[in-house]
Biotite code that builds the C-alpha atoms (Angstrom):
import biotite.structure as struc

atoms = struc.array([
    struc.Atom([1.991, 1.473, 19.635], chain_id="A", res_id=1, res_name="MET", atom_name="CA", element="C"),
    struc.Atom([1.347, 1.892, 23.288], chain_id="A", res_id=2, res_name="GLY", atom_name="CA", element="C"),
    struc.Atom([-2.159, 1.349, 22.755], chain_id="A", res_id=3, res_name="ALA", atom_name="CA", element="C"),
    struc.Atom([-4.567, -0.023, 25.349], chain_id="A", res_id=4, res_name="SER", atom_name="CA", element="C"),
    struc.Atom([-7.839, -0.929, 23.062], chain_id="A", res_id=5, res_name="GLN", atom_name="CA", element="C"),
    struc.Atom([-8.595, -1.476, 19.504], chain_id="A", res_id=6, res_name="GLY", atom_name="CA", element="C"),
    struc.Atom([-8.198, -3.732, 17.048], chain_id="A", res_id=7, res_name="LEU", atom_name="CA", element="C"),
    struc.Atom([-4.558, -3.766, 17.024], chain_id="A", res_id=8, res_name="GLY", atom_name="CA", element="C"),
    struc.Atom([-4.179, -3.674, 20.422], chain_id="A", res_id=9, res_name="PHE", atom_name="CA", element="C"),
    struc.Atom([-6.416, -7.315, 20.252], chain_id="A", res_id=10, res_name="LEU", atom_name="CA", element="C"),
    struc.Atom([-3.962, -8.521, 17.797], chain_id="A", res_id=11, res_name="LEU", atom_name="CA", element="C"),
    struc.Atom([-0.899, -8.117, 19.570], chain_id="A", res_id=12, res_name="VAL", atom_name="CA", element="C"),
    struc.Atom([-2.249, -9.201, 22.801], chain_id="A", res_id=13, res_name="PHE", atom_name="CA", element="C"),
    struc.Atom([-3.294, -12.591, 21.337], chain_id="A", res_id=14, res_name="GLY", atom_name="CA", element="C"),
    struc.Atom([-0.298, -12.848, 20.013], chain_id="A", res_id=15, res_name="GLN", atom_name="CA", element="C"),
    struc.Atom([1.613, -11.922, 23.240], chain_id="A", res_id=16, res_name="ASN", atom_name="CA", element="C"),
    struc.Atom([-0.493, -14.543, 25.398], chain_id="A", res_id=17, res_name="MET", atom_name="CA", element="C"),
    struc.Atom([-0.127, -17.282, 22.797], chain_id="A", res_id=18, res_name="SER", atom_name="CA", element="C"),
    struc.Atom([-3.784, -17.114, 22.227], chain_id="A", res_id=19, res_name="ARG", atom_name="CA", element="C"),
    struc.Atom([-4.130, -18.117, 18.699], chain_id="A", res_id=20, res_name="PRO", atom_name="CA", element="C"),
    struc.Atom([-8.349, -17.776, 18.783], chain_id="A", res_id=21, res_name="ALA", atom_name="CA", element="C"),
    struc.Atom([-7.775, -14.375, 19.687], chain_id="A", res_id=22, res_name="VAL", atom_name="CA", element="C"),
    struc.Atom([-5.251, -13.889, 16.715], chain_id="A", res_id=23, res_name="ILE", atom_name="CA", element="C"),
    struc.Atom([-7.351, -15.390, 14.343], chain_id="A", res_id=24, res_name="ILE", atom_name="CA", element="C"),
    struc.Atom([-10.705, -13.394, 15.339], chain_id="A", res_id=25, res_name="ALA", atom_name="CA", element="C"),
    struc.Atom([-8.707, -10.337, 14.999], chain_id="A", res_id=26, res_name="SER", atom_name="CA", element="C"),
    struc.Atom([-7.459, -11.267, 11.561], chain_id="A", res_id=27, res_name="ILE", atom_name="CA", element="C"),
    struc.Atom([-11.210, -12.194, 10.428], chain_id="A", res_id=28, res_name="ILE", atom_name="CA", element="C"),
    struc.Atom([-12.665, -8.672, 12.010], chain_id="A", res_id=29, res_name="LEU", atom_name="CA", element="C"),
    struc.Atom([-9.807, -6.785, 9.790], chain_id="A", res_id=30, res_name="PHE", atom_name="CA", element="C"),
    struc.Atom([-11.013, -8.778, 6.595], chain_id="A", res_id=31, res_name="ALA", atom_name="CA", element="C"),
    struc.Atom([-14.514, -8.188, 7.329], chain_id="A", res_id=32, res_name="ILE", atom_name="CA", element="C"),
    struc.Atom([-13.745, -4.245, 8.131], chain_id="A", res_id=33, res_name="LEU", atom_name="CA", element="C"),
    struc.Atom([-11.782, -3.767, 5.615], chain_id="A", res_id=34, res_name="GLY", atom_name="CA", element="C"),
    struc.Atom([-14.414, -5.385, 2.590], chain_id="A", res_id=35, res_name="LYS", atom_name="CA", element="C"),
    struc.Atom([-16.980, -3.406, 4.311], chain_id="A", res_id=36, res_name="LEU", atom_name="CA", element="C"),
    struc.Atom([-14.818, -0.309, 3.962], chain_id="A", res_id=37, res_name="THR", atom_name="CA", element="C"),
    struc.Atom([-14.080, -0.923, 0.419], chain_id="A", res_id=38, res_name="ASP", atom_name="CA", element="C"),
    struc.Atom([-17.983, -1.723, -0.365], chain_id="A", res_id=39, res_name="SER", atom_name="CA", element="C"),
    struc.Atom([-18.864, 1.811, 1.246], chain_id="A", res_id=40, res_name="VAL", atom_name="CA", element="C"),
    struc.Atom([-15.785, 3.878, -0.292], chain_id="A", res_id=41, res_name="LEU", atom_name="CA", element="C"),
    struc.Atom([-16.973, 2.162, -3.765], chain_id="A", res_id=42, res_name="LYS", atom_name="CA", element="C"),
    struc.Atom([-20.390, 3.121, -3.120], chain_id="A", res_id=43, res_name="LYS", atom_name="CA", element="C"),
    struc.Atom([-19.208, 7.063, -2.546], chain_id="A", res_id=44, res_name="CYS", atom_name="CA", element="C"),
    struc.Atom([-16.988, 6.382, -5.568], chain_id="A", res_id=45, res_name="GLN", atom_name="CA", element="C"),
    struc.Atom([-20.077, 5.473, -7.886], chain_id="A", res_id=46, res_name="ASP", atom_name="CA", element="C"),
    struc.Atom([-22.414, 8.234, -6.667], chain_id="A", res_id=47, res_name="LYS", atom_name="CA", element="C"),
    struc.Atom([-19.591, 10.851, -6.729], chain_id="A", res_id=48, res_name="ALA", atom_name="CA", element="C"),
    struc.Atom([-18.470, 9.835, -10.240], chain_id="A", res_id=49, res_name="LEU", atom_name="CA", element="C"),
    struc.Atom([-21.581, 8.703, -12.055], chain_id="A", res_id=50, res_name="HIS", atom_name="CA", element="C"),
    struc.Atom([-21.022, 11.397, -14.958], chain_id="A", res_id=51, res_name="TRP", atom_name="CA", element="C"),
    struc.Atom([-17.941, 9.219, -15.778], chain_id="A", res_id=52, res_name="GLN", atom_name="CA", element="C"),
    struc.Atom([-19.559, 5.932, -17.024], chain_id="A", res_id=53, res_name="ASP", atom_name="CA", element="C"),
    struc.Atom([-21.775, 8.115, -19.125], chain_id="A", res_id=54, res_name="SER", atom_name="CA", element="C"),
    struc.Atom([-18.798, 9.553, -20.832], chain_id="A", res_id=55, res_name="MET", atom_name="CA", element="C"),
    struc.Atom([-17.187, 6.400, -21.635], chain_id="A", res_id=56, res_name="GLU", atom_name="CA", element="C"),
    struc.Atom([-19.928, 4.865, -23.392], chain_id="A", res_id=57, res_name="LYS", atom_name="CA", element="C"),
    struc.Atom([-19.837, 8.323, -25.218], chain_id="A", res_id=58, res_name="ALA", atom_name="CA", element="C"),
    struc.Atom([-16.054, 7.533, -26.248], chain_id="A", res_id=59, res_name="HIS", atom_name="CA", element="C"),
    struc.Atom([-16.677, 4.076, -26.984], chain_id="A", res_id=60, res_name="GLY", atom_name="CA", element="C"),
    struc.Atom([-14.152, 3.050, -24.177], chain_id="A", res_id=61, res_name="LYS", atom_name="CA", element="C"),
])
């Protein structure tokens, strides 16, 4: 929304300039960043909630 840089800008720029390669590259970058963020958050969750697994095993869930 009025940005002049960043991944969202790149995607809109590619769309406005009819450059499919830029659009596809932006989408791929979004996917890679999404997976990377997901894995980082999963590791943080596993570290912060390590006790939860032992509780589930103790109660047979």
